[in-house]
Legacy VTK file of the C-alpha trace (Angstrom):
# vtk DataFile Version 3.0
C-alpha trace
ASCII
DATASET POLYDATA
POINTS 459 float
-2.489 -13.065 11.776
0.640 -14.235 10.001
2.001 -12.293 7.039
1.634 -15.178 4.516
-2.139 -15.323 5.420
-2.700 -11.576 5.318
-1.125 -11.392 1.902
-2.758 -14.755 0.735
0.554 -16.039 -0.516
0.366 -19.080 -2.848
3.054 -21.417 -4.116
4.773 -20.106 -7.186
4.488 -16.564 -6.207
7.105 -13.866 -7.001
6.789 -11.266 -4.360
8.410 -7.754 -4.402
8.695 -5.510 -1.308
8.878 -1.790 -2.152
8.560 1.562 -0.307
10.028 2.388 3.278
9.548 1.642 6.856
10.406 -2.018 7.129
10.827 -3.769 3.802
13.707 -5.892 4.776
12.060 -6.900 8.152
8.870 -7.746 6.226
10.705 -9.930 3.736
12.559 -11.715 6.469
9.553 -12.364 8.655
7.567 -13.568 5.575
10.539 -15.877 4.576
10.808 -17.487 8.026
7.042 -17.946 8.329
6.980 -19.961 4.876
10.133 -21.851 5.743
8.487 -22.937 8.962
5.574 -24.354 6.788
8.175 -26.430 4.821
8.190 -24.173 1.848
11.346 -23.724 -0.292
11.956 -19.995 -0.028
14.401 -18.203 -2.371
15.112 -14.530 -1.468
17.251 -11.720 -2.954
17.158 -8.002 -3.700
17.256 -6.129 -6.922
18.872 -3.201 -5.090
21.077 -3.624 -1.929
20.675 -4.342 1.700
23.088 -3.688 4.590
25.824 -6.298 5.138
24.692 -6.978 8.619
21.179 -7.821 7.519
22.643 -11.022 5.893
22.869 -12.464 9.450
18.959 -12.429 9.599
18.895 -15.230 6.975
19.553 -18.866 7.814
21.794 -19.398 4.789
23.169 -17.181 2.029
24.747 -17.987 -1.371
26.324 -15.987 -4.137
23.793 -15.126 -6.816
25.844 -16.949 -9.505
25.799 -20.212 -7.519
24.833 -23.131 -9.895
21.147 -23.988 -9.677
21.668 -27.486 -8.259
23.563 -26.127 -5.433
20.895 -23.583 -4.619
18.254 -26.441 -4.847
20.351 -28.381 -2.316
20.655 -25.506 0.052
16.842 -24.987 -0.113
16.313 -28.561 0.852
18.542 -28.225 3.876
17.840 -24.621 4.966
14.357 -23.846 3.476
15.127 -20.177 3.251
18.139 -19.030 1.152
19.251 -15.535 0.324
21.181 -14.862 -2.811
23.448 -11.920 -2.973
26.121 -10.475 -5.451
29.177 -8.320 -4.657
29.621 -6.092 -1.588
30.504 -2.454 -1.595
31.441 -1.444 1.858
28.394 -1.811 4.078
26.212 -2.550 0.903
25.489 -5.978 -0.337
23.810 -6.075 -3.689
21.474 -8.790 -4.970
20.670 -10.629 -8.169
20.045 -8.943 -11.422
16.562 -9.103 -12.966
18.128 -11.328 -15.756
19.567 -13.573 -13.040
16.115 -13.650 -11.398
14.436 -14.904 -14.708
17.047 -17.679 -14.989
16.573 -18.869 -11.320
12.813 -18.967 -11.788
13.369 -21.358 -14.605
16.096 -23.489 -13.122
15.620 -23.665 -9.327
12.617 -25.599 -7.801
11.641 -23.042 -5.101
8.078 -22.570 -3.885
8.170 -18.818 -3.735
10.689 -16.051 -4.370
10.898 -12.879 -2.259
12.568 -9.777 -3.555
13.504 -6.656 -1.884
12.949 -4.350 -4.945
13.598 -0.799 -3.484
15.593 1.066 -0.962
14.787 4.013 1.254
17.840 4.929 3.257
16.199 3.882 6.553
13.255 6.385 6.140
9.504 5.468 6.763
8.113 6.756 3.625
9.352 7.308 0.046
8.736 8.449 -3.380
10.737 6.687 -6.129
13.217 8.302 -8.382
13.059 7.850 -12.139
14.591 4.409 -12.223
12.882 3.133 -9.140
11.571 0.662 -8.006
13.300 -2.314 -9.607
10.422 -4.779 -9.799
10.792 -7.790 -12.005
8.068 -8.234 -14.472
7.540 -11.829 -13.162
6.314 -10.471 -9.828
2.709 -11.577 -9.034
2.422 -9.685 -5.630
3.884 -6.271 -4.795
3.866 -5.081 -1.200
4.328 -1.380 -0.780
5.462 -0.639 2.646
5.148 2.541 4.839
5.999 3.093 8.431
3.336 4.634 10.659
6.046 6.499 12.554
6.252 8.982 9.624
2.890 10.612 10.899
3.619 14.030 12.516
7.176 14.171 11.190
8.244 16.945 8.847
7.934 16.254 5.179
11.792 16.444 4.451
14.594 14.218 3.220
15.517 13.138 6.741
12.132 11.535 7.230
10.962 10.836 3.706
12.953 9.488 0.906
12.711 11.886 -2.150
10.231 14.079 -0.157
10.549 16.709 -2.950
8.722 14.368 -5.459
5.660 14.074 -3.031
5.639 17.882 -2.532
5.819 18.419 -6.357
2.931 16.119 -7.001
0.609 17.256 -4.123
1.993 20.559 -2.803
1.949 19.426 0.825
4.791 21.706 1.547
8.326 20.803 2.537
8.714 20.958 6.375
5.055 20.606 7.027
3.939 17.807 9.387
2.803 14.664 7.659
-0.940 13.899 8.076
-2.944 10.605 7.650
-4.484 11.709 4.262
-0.956 12.364 2.885
0.131 8.798 3.567
-3.092 7.496 1.999
-2.405 9.515 -1.074
1.053 8.239 -1.477
0.026 4.618 -0.833
-2.645 4.608 -3.628
-0.722 6.770 -6.175
0.332 4.843 -9.319
3.315 7.128 -9.772
4.513 6.646 -6.099
3.904 3.531 -4.080
2.249 1.601 -7.151
4.818 2.836 -9.719
6.200 0.045 -11.989
3.544 -2.406 -10.857
3.642 -5.275 -13.454
0.220 -5.754 -15.346
-0.384 -9.097 -13.848
0.588 -8.351 -10.284
-1.764 -7.583 -7.377
-0.745 -4.888 -4.767
-1.380 -5.268 -1.019
0.164 -2.574 0.978
1.646 -2.863 4.473
1.365 -0.091 7.143
4.198 -1.147 9.542
4.940 -0.037 13.098
1.258 -0.107 14.050
0.514 -0.931 17.706
-2.014 -3.523 18.463
-4.416 -1.242 20.301
-5.157 2.470 20.817
-5.295 5.632 18.869
-2.478 4.703 16.537
-4.147 1.619 15.319
-7.220 3.659 14.524
-5.188 6.278 12.463
-3.688 3.368 10.488
-7.089 1.988 9.795
-8.176 5.653 8.633
-5.211 5.700 6.278
-6.090 2.306 4.805
-9.772 3.224 4.389
-8.913 6.608 2.781
-6.418 4.915 0.361
-8.991 2.457 -0.702
-11.947 4.952 -0.760
-10.074 7.492 -2.809
-9.336 4.785 -5.298
-12.999 3.597 -5.372
-14.224 7.225 -5.795
-12.620 7.494 -9.161
-15.501 5.620 -10.702
-13.186 3.502 -12.852
-14.629 -0.016 -12.937
-11.198 -1.397 -14.075
-8.407 0.876 -12.783
-5.015 0.137 -14.469
-3.259 0.004 -11.050
-4.971 -0.424 -7.683
-4.555 -1.695 -4.183
-6.189 -5.099 -3.455
-5.950 -4.471 0.270
-3.761 -2.853 3.043
-2.485 -4.907 5.970
-1.732 -3.224 9.300
0.587 -4.341 12.013
4.142 -4.676 13.174
6.318 -7.229 11.271
8.492 -7.936 14.452
5.453 -9.175 16.269
4.721 -12.881 16.704
1.425 -12.333 15.004
2.396 -9.465 12.843
-0.776 -8.420 11.079
-3.811 -7.166 13.211
-6.089 -6.564 10.199
-6.291 -6.329 6.486
-8.598 -3.618 5.117
-9.800 -4.580 1.658
-12.180 -2.935 -0.758
-15.652 -4.082 0.135
-18.752 -3.757 -1.942
-22.434 -3.838 -1.017
-25.186 -5.374 -3.224
-28.491 -3.779 -2.273
-31.391 -5.942 -3.555
-34.207 -3.687 -4.688
-35.736 -5.522 -7.726
-38.621 -7.180 -6.137
-42.270 -6.468 -7.160
-43.521 -5.880 -3.609
-46.606 -7.921 -4.278
-47.552 -8.305 -0.584
-46.928 -4.689 0.182
-49.082 -3.371 -2.657
-46.644 -0.611 -3.532
-42.857 -0.368 -4.048
-41.613 -0.972 -0.579
-38.122 0.442 -1.000
-39.609 3.741 -1.961
-41.740 4.111 1.165
-40.826 6.994 3.466
-38.652 6.305 6.380
-36.358 8.782 8.326
-35.326 12.464 7.895
-37.076 12.732 4.546
-35.526 9.649 3.149
-37.103 6.642 1.623
-36.203 3.236 2.774
-33.674 2.603 0.076
-32.010 5.970 0.616
-31.769 5.322 4.370
-30.089 1.892 3.734
-27.536 3.559 1.465
-26.974 6.292 4.049
-26.095 3.615 6.574
-23.736 1.921 4.242
-22.044 5.242 3.552
-21.593 5.831 7.381
-19.964 2.385 7.628
-17.483 3.445 4.895
-18.475 0.798 2.329
-16.237 1.318 -0.632
-18.656 0.467 -3.541
-22.405 0.127 -3.631
-24.500 -1.414 -6.292
-28.278 -1.129 -6.134
-29.941 -3.972 -8.219
-33.215 -2.787 -9.615
-35.996 -4.581 -11.441
-39.678 -3.618 -10.903
-40.063 0.188 -11.239
-36.435 0.324 -12.167
-36.600 3.936 -13.265
-38.138 5.237 -10.140
-35.636 3.360 -7.891
-32.757 4.586 -10.124
-33.942 8.125 -9.747
-33.852 7.819 -6.017
-30.424 6.363 -5.671
-28.291 7.614 -8.466
-27.676 11.001 -6.798
-26.358 9.115 -3.773
-23.122 8.100 -5.638
-23.994 4.471 -6.149
-24.024 2.245 -9.201
-27.157 0.589 -10.562
-27.523 -2.736 -12.168
-30.895 -3.857 -13.495
-31.882 -7.360 -13.117
-33.617 -8.244 -16.404
-34.865 -11.557 -14.885
-36.456 -9.972 -11.775
-39.987 -11.322 -12.506
-38.937 -14.990 -12.593
-35.446 -15.216 -11.085
-36.243 -14.359 -7.342
-33.412 -13.301 -5.145
-30.601 -15.383 -6.816
-30.986 -13.485 -10.186
-30.406 -10.113 -8.320
-27.419 -11.428 -6.308
-25.999 -12.624 -9.642
-26.532 -9.291 -11.251
-24.899 -7.487 -8.275
-21.833 -9.783 -8.363
-21.441 -9.315 -12.105
-21.491 -5.567 -11.566
-18.757 -5.539 -8.974
-15.372 -4.027 -10.160
-12.451 -6.440 -10.294
-10.713 -4.867 -7.296
-13.557 -5.463 -4.856
-12.487 -8.348 -2.441
-15.864 -9.108 -0.868
-19.502 -8.208 -1.236
-22.122 -7.810 1.366
-25.591 -8.897 0.424
-27.930 -6.115 1.823
-31.771 -6.540 1.743
-33.471 -3.472 0.295
-36.429 -3.979 2.742
-34.437 -3.933 6.084
-34.968 -0.312 7.091
-33.556 -0.715 10.590
-30.175 -1.754 9.343
-27.470 0.114 11.392
-24.158 1.344 10.364
-22.502 -0.123 13.383
-23.750 -3.596 12.356
-22.313 -3.131 8.880
-19.102 -1.957 10.464
-18.990 -5.009 12.800
-19.309 -7.281 9.881
-16.607 -5.592 7.944
-14.259 -5.533 11.057
-14.668 -9.332 11.454
-13.608 -9.795 7.975
-10.560 -7.514 8.174
-9.388 -9.214 11.382
-9.398 -12.534 9.486
-12.185 -14.097 11.480
-13.728 -15.572 8.342
-14.262 -15.182 4.554
-18.068 -15.495 5.046
-19.373 -13.197 7.865
-22.963 -12.795 9.055
-24.594 -11.093 12.090
-26.427 -13.161 14.451
-29.103 -12.287 16.950
-30.731 -14.750 19.356
-28.794 -17.562 17.563
-30.361 -16.655 14.263
-28.396 -15.610 11.087
-29.380 -12.308 9.620
-28.246 -9.789 7.079
-26.099 -8.346 5.619
-23.988 -11.295 4.853
-20.326 -10.568 3.703
-19.110 -13.044 1.080
-15.295 -13.097 0.046
-14.781 -13.136 -3.724
-13.545 -16.734 -3.700
-17.190 -17.855 -3.133
-18.804 -15.665 -5.854
-18.444 -18.211 -8.582
-20.397 -20.725 -6.431
-23.435 -18.320 -6.545
-23.027 -17.691 -10.316
-22.914 -21.401 -11.000
-26.301 -21.982 -9.174
-29.187 -22.936 -11.468
-31.758 -20.230 -11.889
-34.315 -21.886 -9.758
-31.949 -22.170 -6.697
-31.689 -19.863 -3.674
-28.405 -18.017 -2.477
-28.762 -19.823 0.866
-27.596 -23.042 -0.830
-24.049 -21.635 -1.004
-24.318 -20.497 2.586
-25.413 -23.882 3.797
-22.682 -25.617 1.792
-20.071 -23.541 3.583
-21.671 -23.316 7.017
-18.577 -24.485 8.787
-16.796 -21.371 7.342
-18.981 -18.671 8.553
-17.959 -16.298 11.187
-20.769 -14.795 13.271
-21.003 -11.446 14.684
-23.245 -11.160 17.659
-25.542 -8.050 17.604
-27.670 -6.568 20.175
-30.862 -5.942 18.234
-33.144 -7.818 15.933
-32.950 -5.434 12.915
-30.905 -7.948 11.081
-33.798 -10.329 10.977
-36.719 -8.165 10.212
-38.005 -6.825 6.873
-41.133 -4.970 5.594
-42.849 -7.387 3.280
-46.321 -6.282 4.347
-48.074 -3.055 5.294
-48.459 -4.510 8.865
-44.626 -5.246 8.991
-43.938 -1.744 7.684
-45.996 -0.204 10.446
-44.457 -2.379 13.059
-40.900 -1.469 11.958
-41.802 2.239 12.064
-43.074 1.708 15.657
-39.852 -0.113 16.664
-37.777 2.576 15.273
-39.763 5.170 17.172
-41.139 6.891 13.995
-44.827 6.388 14.831
LINES 1 460
459 0 1 2 3 4 5 6 7 8 9 10 11 12 13 14 15 16 17 18 19 20 21 22 23 24 25 26 27 28 29 30 31 32 33 34 35 36 37 38 39 40 41 42 43 44 45 46 47 48 49 50 51 52 53 54 55 56 57 58 59 60 61 62 63 64 65 66 67 68 69 70 71 72 73 74 75 76 77 78 79 80 81 82 83 84 85 86 87 88 89 90 91 92 93 94 95 96 97 98 99 100 101 102 103 104 105 106 107 108 109 110 111 112 113 114 115 116 117 118 119 120 121 122 123 124 125 126 127 128 129 130 131 132 133 134 135 136 137 138 139 140 141 142 143 144 145 146 147 148 149 150 151 152 153 154 155 156 157 158 159 160 161 162 163 164 165 166 167 168 169 170 171 172 173 174 175 176 177 178 179 180 181 182 183 184 185 186 187 188 189 190 191 192 193 194 195 196 197 198 199 200 201 202 203 204 205 206 207 208 209 210 211 212 213 214 215 216 217 218 219 220 221 222 223 224 225 226 227 228 229 230 231 232 233 234 235 236 237 238 239 240 241 242 243 244 245 246 247 248 249 250 251 252 253 254 255 256 257 258 259 260 261 262 263 264 265 266 267 268 269 270 271 272 273 274 275 276 277 278 279 280 281 282 283 284 285 286 287 288 289 290 291 292 293 294 295 296 297 298 299 300 301 302 303 304 305 306 307 308 309 310 311 312 313 314 315 316 317 318 319 320 321 322 323 324 325 326 327 328 329 330 331 332 333 334 335 336 337 338 339 340 341 342 343 344 345 346 347 348 349 350 351 352 353 354 355 356 357 358 359 360 361 362 363 364 365 366 367 368 369 370 371 372 373 374 375 376 377 378 379 380 381 382 383 384 385 386 387 388 389 390 391 392 393 394 395 396 397 398 399 400 401 402 403 404 405 406 407 408 409 410 411 412 413 414 415 416 417 418 419 420 421 422 423 424 425 426 427 428 429 430 431 432 433 434 435 436 437 438 439 440 441 442 443 444 445 446 447 448 449 450 451 452 453 454 455 456 457 458
């Protein structure tokens, strides 16, 4: 996956790279990618870069160059880096005031800014006046190098290591662990410090191999950073990560996957008319009801945020699920609104930082954590923004839906069905092939319930 796709870069963006472990390389690689697409890319730094790093750019100009000359250079070279005075091996960039002027006077498609420095280390904590992020930034990319794992927490390996130790008490000289990196990435006084109010933040774990144990460790860091954040229970956190990209910026396809906060909407509002009793409350496995078992599988798959939509017997269902650390949203229109009204209630209950939601049927008790994990993995690897499991060429549940499609569901008339959006975007669906039919089967009737128990080996 290319960097610009992983970070969902749009024309008009102002992008700031902060942190340590590959900021300059990430900026340069992103700039070259966008230039190859024909974009006009302006780049600079609010701190400094090494003098030899100027050679990585196709063209450089002094920051005080008149706007029309910068525009001409962009037409010719596509990627132009602006710099100020040099001090020995250091080359400084444009001031924040000059950046504001350039945004108003130069017709670039995007501006890339190295807004931090870390003295060649792989992880950092900012000092009081760092990082220097312009308020115009729309995207901030905190960077960390995976090579920091296992290294001592000291000034040789971590920029301003004392600040991290002061905040968390990890201990100077102790070997750095995955959860420590996750804590730094999601901390609004460390990696997310000075994040402008309107900017989104997508972190980059650099130096990740394409395969093997180290990639799994990077994924764990990303999931921990996102999960710790979600566990705060704040529906609208002041600063949060919108995702964490993993890869190696020097590779031809630098990003292997992007972990984003994913929610699950568990539909449990139906009246269970054909069953004759509330089916989601029927017993299933290990003393759990069907709804408890489904939530357990979602937890095993590391789903970040779970909303259970209730309706019929709302109090009873809520009493079952609330102790499991999930949110509950009542669908007031459950009697007449069918499935769509529950999907809408679930989407409206999702926090702003959730990137995608899985529609999970509350009456599919044989749902497996590995299936949920496969669906989420396909999304992380960029296979599609709509992902569904498939068995025997038939689409099943849960279906993962990127936030960009949510409004299409919310715009449907009340008498419509959610599948109308799925059908309208059928060419965009990525299918994950599964090896069992649990994604297709539910327990609408007593006979179906007994059959599913038999298939699960419970009777």
